[in-house]
TORDREN-550166 format. One line per field, with one value per residue (C-alpha): x, y, z; residue in one letter. Coordinates in pm, 1 decimal. Example, Ala and Ser with C-alpha at 12.3 -4.5 7.8 and 13.67 -1.06 7.14 Angstrom:
REM residues 2
px = 1230.0 | 1367.0;
py = -450.0 | -106.0;
pz = 780.0 | 714.0;
r = A | S;
REM end
This chain:
REM residues 318
px = 10831.2 | 11145.7 | 11136.5 | 11477.6 | 11469.1 | 11745.4 | 11800.5 | 11700.9 | 12054.0 | 12298.8 | 12654.1 | 12937.4 | 13099.6 | 13409.8 | 13203.6 | 13031.3 | 13368.9 | 13510.8 | 13216.0 | 13245.1 | 13617.0 | 13549.8 | 13287.4 | 13558.7 | 13805.9 | 13842.1 | 13758.6 | 13426.4 | 13261.3 | 12980.1 | 12730.6 | 12449.4 | 12652.2 | 12708.0 | 12333.2 | 12249.6 | 12495.9 | 12489.4 | 12125.9 | 12012.5 | 12213.3 | 12108.7 | 12322.5 | 12496.4 | 12569.7 | 12711.2 | 12932.6 | 13080.2 | 13133.5 | 13321.1 | 13539.4 | 13610.1 | 13688.2 | 13941.5 | 14100.6 | 14115.4 | 14226.8 | 14381.5 | 14155.7 | 13836.0 | 13524.1 | 13396.6 | 13712.5 | 13668.6 | 13306.7 | 13416.3 | 13682.2 | 13460.2 | 13121.6 | 13000.2 | 12714.1 | 12397.0 | 12446.5 | 12783.6 | 12645.5 | 12347.2 | 12558.5 | 12818.5 | 12555.7 | 12394.1 | 12727.2 | 12832.2 | 12739.7 | 12402.4 | 12542.5 | 12837.5 | 12604.3 | 12379.5 | 12678.4 | 12805.9 | 12461.4 | 12435.5 | 12780.7 | 12707.3 | 12382.4 | 12549.2 | 12839.4 | 12609.1 | 12618.1 | 12243.6 | 12072.8 | 11711.2 | 11453.5 | 11585.0 | 11918.3 | 11815.2 | 11536.7 | 11809.1 | 11911.3 | 11548.9 | 11511.0 | 11814.5 | 11697.3 | 11324.8 | 11268.0 | 11527.4 | 11580.8 | 11754.6 | 12032.4 | 12089.3 | 12106.6 | 12379.6 | 12569.3 | 12542.7 | 12678.0 | 12972.9 | 13042.7 | 13022.0 | 13287.0 | 13513.5 | 13480.0 | 13487.0 | 13678.9 | 13386.3 | 13049.6 | 12723.0 | 12603.0 | 12910.2 | 12862.7 | 12493.2 | 12584.1 | 12856.5 | 12645.5 | 12281.1 | 12139.6 | 11886.3 | 11607.4 | 11639.8 | 11976.9 | 11809.0 | 11557.2 | 11815.3 | 12063.3 | 11788.6 | 11671.8 | 12013.8 | 12118.9 | 11819.8 | 11806.1 | 11439.4 | 11296.3 | 11209.1 | 10942.1 | 10567.3 | 10477.6 | 10194.1 | 10039.7 | 9711.6 | 9700.0 | 10046.9 | 9949.2 | 9649.6 | 9851.1 | 10136.9 | 9900.0 | 9777.2 | 10134.4 | 10205.2 | 9884.7 | 9964.8 | 10311.8 | 10188.7 | 9897.1 | 10150.1 | 10367.2 | 10657.7 | 10777.8 | 11111.5 | 10938.7 | 11138.0 | 10847.2 | 10755.5 | 11117.2 | 11145.9 | 10835.2 | 10923.6 | 11285.8 | 11253.1 | 10924.0 | 10911.8 | 10742.2 | 10442.8 | 10376.7 | 10410.8 | 10168.8 | 9913.1 | 9985.3 | 9931.4 | 9601.7 | 9491.2 | 9589.4 | 9362.5 | 9077.0 | 9093.7 | 9163.5 | 9004.2 | 9310.9 | 9620.9 | 9934.7 | 10116.1 | 9827.3 | 9850.5 | 10227.9 | 10206.7 | 9944.0 | 10212.1 | 10400.3 | 10592.2 | 10949.6 | 11221.4 | 11129.3 | 10769.6 | 10885.2 | 11137.2 | 10879.4 | 10636.4 | 10906.8 | 10967.3 | 10597.1 | 10574.8 | 10897.0 | 10770.2 | 10406.1 | 10437.3 | 10788.4 | 10649.0 | 10425.1 | 10727.7 | 10942.3 | 10657.0 | 10647.6 | 11028.5 | 11002.5 | 10710.3 | 10894.7 | 11208.0 | 11017.4 | 10767.9 | 10863.1 | 11100.9 | 11403.5 | 11457.2 | 11624.1 | 11832.4 | 12001.1 | 11671.0 | 11528.4 | 11838.6 | 11842.6 | 11477.6 | 11500.9 | 11846.7 | 11779.8 | 11431.4 | 11456.2 | 11542.6 | 11298.6 | 10956.9 | 10967.2 | 10667.2 | 10460.9 | 10611.0 | 10499.0 | 10144.4 | 10150.6 | 10276.2 | 9985.7 | 9731.9 | 9859.2 | 9918.1 | 9685.1 | 9977.9 | 10250.1 | 10581.6 | 10752.3 | 10615.5 | 10722.4 | 11079.7 | 11086.0 | 10953.9 | 11210.0 | 11530.8 | 11724.5 | 12004.9 | 12193.6 | 12073.7 | 11711.4 | 11791.8 | 11960.1 | 11677.1 | 11420.8 | 11621.6 | 11606.7 | 11231.9 | 11206.6 | 11189.4 | 11347.0 | 11593.4;
py = 7277.7 | 7481.2 | 7844.4 | 7969.7 | 8196.5 | 8148.2 | 8437.8 | 8382.0 | 8474.3 | 8312.4 | 8451.5 | 8208.5 | 8049.0 | 8259.7 | 8580.4 | 8475.4 | 8395.3 | 8732.4 | 8910.5 | 8699.5 | 8766.7 | 9136.7 | 9116.7 | 8980.3 | 9260.3 | 9607.2 | 9741.0 | 9559.7 | 9253.5 | 9311.6 | 9072.6 | 9174.9 | 9064.6 | 8724.3 | 8690.8 | 8791.1 | 8544.9 | 8230.9 | 8267.3 | 8248.4 | 7948.9 | 7582.8 | 7296.2 | 7217.9 | 7587.2 | 7626.9 | 7323.7 | 7483.3 | 7808.1 | 7622.7 | 7439.4 | 7754.2 | 7959.9 | 7698.8 | 7698.1 | 8077.7 | 8174.0 | 7852.0 | 7879.4 | 7710.1 | 7923.5 | 7770.7 | 7892.6 | 8241.5 | 8252.2 | 8138.8 | 8412.6 | 8692.1 | 8624.7 | 8570.1 | 8443.1 | 8281.7 | 8441.3 | 8267.9 | 7928.5 | 7959.2 | 8063.3 | 7793.5 | 7519.3 | 7636.1 | 7645.3 | 7291.4 | 7006.2 | 6880.1 | 6539.8 | 6695.7 | 6946.2 | 6668.8 | 6461.3 | 6758.1 | 6822.1 | 6455.7 | 6457.3 | 6776.6 | 6625.8 | 6301.9 | 6478.2 | 6713.1 | 6655.0 | 6704.9 | 6466.1 | 6574.8 | 6532.0 | 6859.7 | 6692.4 | 6334.4 | 6426.6 | 6547.8 | 6184.4 | 6090.7 | 6379.0 | 6262.4 | 5900.1 | 5949.6 | 6289.1 | 6261.4 | 6023.2 | 5685.2 | 5809.9 | 6114.1 | 5898.6 | 5684.4 | 6000.2 | 6130.8 | 5804.2 | 5816.1 | 6179.8 | 6100.3 | 5827.9 | 6056.8 | 6351.8 | 6181.5 | 5852.5 | 5651.3 | 5547.1 | 5716.9 | 5385.0 | 5353.6 | 5701.6 | 5642.1 | 5326.6 | 5513.0 | 5817.2 | 5709.5 | 5463.6 | 5188.8 | 5169.4 | 5488.0 | 5362.7 | 5057.5 | 5272.9 | 5518.5 | 5251.7 | 5067.2 | 5386.8 | 5506.4 | 5156.4 | 5119.9 | 5166.2 | 5200.3 | 5135.6 | 5483.7 | 5416.2 | 5449.3 | 5083.8 | 5002.1 | 4669.7 | 4725.5 | 4376.2 | 4422.8 | 4767.3 | 4623.5 | 4334.6 | 4554.0 | 4812.5 | 4530.3 | 4447.6 | 4810.6 | 4840.4 | 4527.5 | 4658.5 | 5008.3 | 4876.0 | 4672.3 | 4986.8 | 4805.4 | 5086.6 | 4913.1 | 4589.8 | 4413.2 | 4398.2 | 4763.2 | 4869.5 | 4646.2 | 4791.1 | 5155.0 | 5123.0 | 4910.8 | 4984.1 | 5255.1 | 5576.6 | 5528.5 | 5184.5 | 5325.1 | 5608.7 | 5351.5 | 5151.4 | 5461.9 | 5524.0 | 5166.0 | 5207.1 | 5507.0 | 5350.7 | 5024.1 | 5148.9 | 5494.5 | 5701.6 | 5803.1 | 5605.7 | 5909.3 | 5973.7 | 5618.1 | 5642.1 | 5959.4 | 5796.3 | 5543.4 | 5804.8 | 6130.8 | 6002.2 | 6047.2 | 5715.7 | 5823.2 | 6161.9 | 6004.1 | 5760.4 | 6046.0 | 6226.2 | 5906.1 | 5889.0 | 6257.4 | 6258.3 | 5960.9 | 6062.9 | 6441.0 | 6591.8 | 6940.7 | 6900.6 | 6802.5 | 7093.8 | 7339.7 | 7217.0 | 7247.5 | 7611.2 | 7681.8 | 7526.1 | 7725.0 | 8054.6 | 8024.1 | 8128.8 | 8389.7 | 8304.2 | 8178.8 | 7841.4 | 7970.6 | 7635.8 | 7455.1 | 7745.3 | 7759.1 | 7382.9 | 7363.2 | 7643.5 | 7560.5 | 7188.3 | 7222.3 | 7540.5 | 7331.8 | 7049.9 | 7130.6 | 7463.7 | 7588.5 | 7301.6 | 7362.3 | 7723.1 | 7603.1 | 7354.9 | 7627.9 | 7852.4 | 7570.1 | 7482.3 | 7833.7 | 8056.1 | 8290.9 | 8335.7 | 8151.6 | 8445.0 | 8691.8 | 8461.0 | 8452.1 | 8829.6 | 8886.4 | 8661.0 | 8733.6 | 9041.6 | 9179.5 | 8974.8 | 8649.8 | 8750.5 | 8865.1 | 8534.7 | 8319.1 | 8533.6 | 8501.3 | 8121.8 | 8159.2 | 8343.1 | 8705.0 | 8983.5 | 9113.4;
pz = 7178.1 | 7239.2 | 7347.6 | 7231.4 | 6927.0 | 6672.8 | 6428.5 | 6067.2 | 5963.7 | 6205.8 | 6194.4 | 6135.0 | 6442.4 | 6376.3 | 6379.6 | 6702.5 | 6859.3 | 6754.7 | 6916.5 | 7230.9 | 7258.7 | 7213.9 | 7491.9 | 7723.2 | 7645.9 | 7795.8 | 8139.3 | 8176.8 | 8031.2 | 7781.4 | 7939.3 | 7705.4 | 7403.3 | 7565.9 | 7626.5 | 7268.2 | 7114.7 | 7329.9 | 7437.3 | 7074.5 | 6951.3 | 6960.4 | 7091.4 | 6761.0 | 6698.7 | 7050.7 | 6995.2 | 6681.4 | 6870.8 | 7148.9 | 6895.8 | 6692.0 | 7003.4 | 7116.6 | 6770.4 | 6736.3 | 7086.7 | 7220.9 | 7524.9 | 7636.6 | 7598.4 | 7922.9 | 8101.1 | 7958.1 | 8076.1 | 8421.6 | 8436.3 | 8307.8 | 8467.8 | 8822.9 | 9037.2 | 8908.1 | 8567.3 | 8526.8 | 8627.7 | 8392.6 | 8092.5 | 8156.1 | 8190.4 | 7868.2 | 7683.3 | 7777.3 | 7547.7 | 7684.8 | 7784.6 | 7966.9 | 8133.1 | 8266.6 | 8377.2 | 8577.7 | 8726.4 | 8828.3 | 8987.9 | 9177.2 | 9306.7 | 9416.3 | 9588.9 | 9778.2 | 10153.9 | 10182.8 | 9941.1 | 9953.7 | 9679.9 | 9532.9 | 9455.9 | 9382.0 | 9141.3 | 8902.2 | 8844.7 | 8774.4 | 8528.7 | 8331.2 | 8330.0 | 8267.6 | 8102.2 | 7823.6 | 7533.4 | 7575.8 | 7346.6 | 7564.6 | 7878.8 | 7719.7 | 7621.3 | 7978.4 | 8117.9 | 7877.1 | 7962.0 | 8332.9 | 8305.3 | 8105.0 | 8343.2 | 8682.4 | 8637.0 | 8770.0 | 8639.5 | 8724.3 | 8867.1 | 9092.5 | 9232.5 | 9298.8 | 9494.5 | 9686.2 | 9771.9 | 9796.5 | 10047.7 | 9985.9 | 9878.5 | 9669.4 | 9545.3 | 9389.9 | 9203.0 | 9066.8 | 8954.3 | 8767.1 | 8597.3 | 8479.0 | 8368.7 | 8138.9 | 7763.1 | 7676.8 | 7333.3 | 7206.7 | 6943.7 | 7003.7 | 7058.4 | 7300.4 | 7402.2 | 7586.7 | 7739.5 | 7890.2 | 8019.8 | 8206.1 | 8346.1 | 8462.4 | 8608.6 | 8834.1 | 8936.5 | 9015.7 | 9216.2 | 9416.8 | 9508.5 | 9593.8 | 9799.6 | 10000.8 | 10030.2 | 9863.1 | 9639.6 | 9576.9 | 9470.4 | 9197.5 | 8953.4 | 9008.1 | 8950.4 | 8641.9 | 8479.9 | 8548.3 | 8439.1 | 8123.5 | 7943.4 | 7679.1 | 7788.7 | 7557.5 | 7706.2 | 8058.3 | 7988.3 | 7877.3 | 8193.5 | 8408.6 | 8226.8 | 8293.1 | 8656.3 | 8701.4 | 8502.2 | 8696.8 | 9049.0 | 9063.8 | 9150.9 | 8959.8 | 9036.8 | 9177.8 | 9419.1 | 9550.8 | 9579.8 | 9787.1 | 10008.4 | 10111.7 | 10311.6 | 10301.1 | 10280.5 | 10020.3 | 9852.0 | 9792.8 | 9663.9 | 9426.2 | 9289.4 | 9228.2 | 9028.8 | 8828.7 | 8737.5 | 8644.7 | 8439.5 | 8238.9 | 8210.4 | 8174.9 | 8198.3 | 8140.3 | 8448.4 | 8655.9 | 8540.5 | 8593.2 | 8953.9 | 8984.8 | 8875.0 | 9108.8 | 9403.5 | 9317.6 | 9322.5 | 9610.5 | 9961.9 | 10093.8 | 9881.1 | 9527.9 | 9461.0 | 9171.0 | 9105.1 | 9046.8 | 8846.6 | 8627.7 | 8573.4 | 8472.8 | 8216.1 | 8078.4 | 8035.5 | 7883.3 | 7671.7 | 7364.2 | 7442.3 | 7586.3 | 7768.5 | 7570.5 | 7714.3 | 8058.6 | 8035.1 | 7962.7 | 8251.6 | 8484.3 | 8391.2 | 8428.4 | 8775.2 | 8910.3 | 8702.9 | 8648.3 | 8389.4 | 8421.0 | 8250.0 | 8505.7 | 8789.3 | 8657.3 | 8604.7 | 8956.2 | 9125.2 | 8929.8 | 8827.1 | 8613.6 | 8357.0 | 8514.6 | 8452.6 | 8098.1 | 8017.3 | 8149.5 | 7969.0 | 7646.4 | 7678.4 | 7732.7 | 7401.8 | 7514.5 | 7312.2 | 7570.0;
r = M | A | T | I | R | I | P | E | M | V | P | S | P | A | E | D | C | E | R | L | N | K | A | F | Q | G | L | G | T | D | E | K | A | I | V | R | I | L | G | R | R | N | A | S | Q | R | K | K | I | R | E | T | Y | Q | H | L | Y | N | K | S | L | I | D | S | L | F | D | E | L | S | G | D | F | R | K | A | V | M | L | W | T | Y | D | P | S | E | R | D | A | R | L | A | N | E | A | L | K | S | K | R | K | S | I | T | Q | L | Q | I | I | V | E | I | A | C | A | T | S | P | H | H | L | V | A | V | R | K | A | Y | C | S | L | F | D | S | S | L | E | E | D | I | I | S | N | V | S | L | P | V | Q | K | I | L | V | S | L | V | S | S | Y | R | Y | D | K | E | V | V | A | S | N | I | A | S | M | E | A | A | K | L | H | E | A | I | E | A | K | K | L | D | D | D | E | L | V | R | V | L | S | T | R | N | V | F | Q | L | R | E | T | F | K | C | Y | K | D | N | Y | G | K | S | I | D | Q | D | I | M | A | C | G | K | G | I | L | E | S | I | M | K | V | V | I | W | C | I | D | S | P | E | K | H | F | A | E | V | I | R | A | A | I | V | G | L | G | T | D | E | E | S | L | T | R | A | I | V | T | R | A | E | I | D | M | M | K | T | R | G | E | Y | Y | N | A | N | K | S | S | L | D | N | A | V | I | G | D | T | S | G | D | Y | K | D | F | L | M | T | L | L | G | A | N | V;
REM end
């Protein structure tokens, strides 16, 4: 379930654009007006606002936001305002071009491939080609080394069937194949990669259930027992994003908040990308895992307009 709250009476795109343009005028930007308008509009409404703003003022709304805002608040609002496929394409490119490609960066590719719909993944790939004059697959090959490269290319190249179709006999058989590969510590095994990158998520969840029933431990536990490298970490993210995306994003938020400093980029990404999908479930998973409120964690680790914007996406009346 989504957490954003859309008003019962939504103003027309032209009215929203007029208020946004007014917020950009004068001596100082009216950040609260920007939060109230954009933070309470869904993807299709934001698209109409972007199109209307361009038509009325002959300027990109994204460019205006870039000029008027700053810091983490600017990045969060801009990511939210982009079309979701363009947003994810930009996040993927930023991750791949990063000099330090840790699990923090590379898991973004897994999230796009495994925690969104097949239709969205295709839209992201199209947007990526349009924006960066290369394919997502090409840039993974150019920027990520084997064996992680093999996993990521297979995942983003897939087009999974998206209906709830499950064959129990196949689940049991493929659970055995997965167990054999993991027991041999061959996490880039061709059969393992084929199963994880092509089967529909409902089939895979049944396979993961069979795995635990037949072998006593969950598949992610056995994967992490293989070692503590980037490959093991990536494969764990693959399993979580398929089996329980809300569990994964709750962990992303926890990891972004714990410690001395806040990882604002990861925190922003998790909330912005899931606020219209399953943030209500993520909130529940966060509480179950940490015995504390996700909302309170965000309030405690952020401030100012950035905090207000994130809390608005989480459904607060700011």
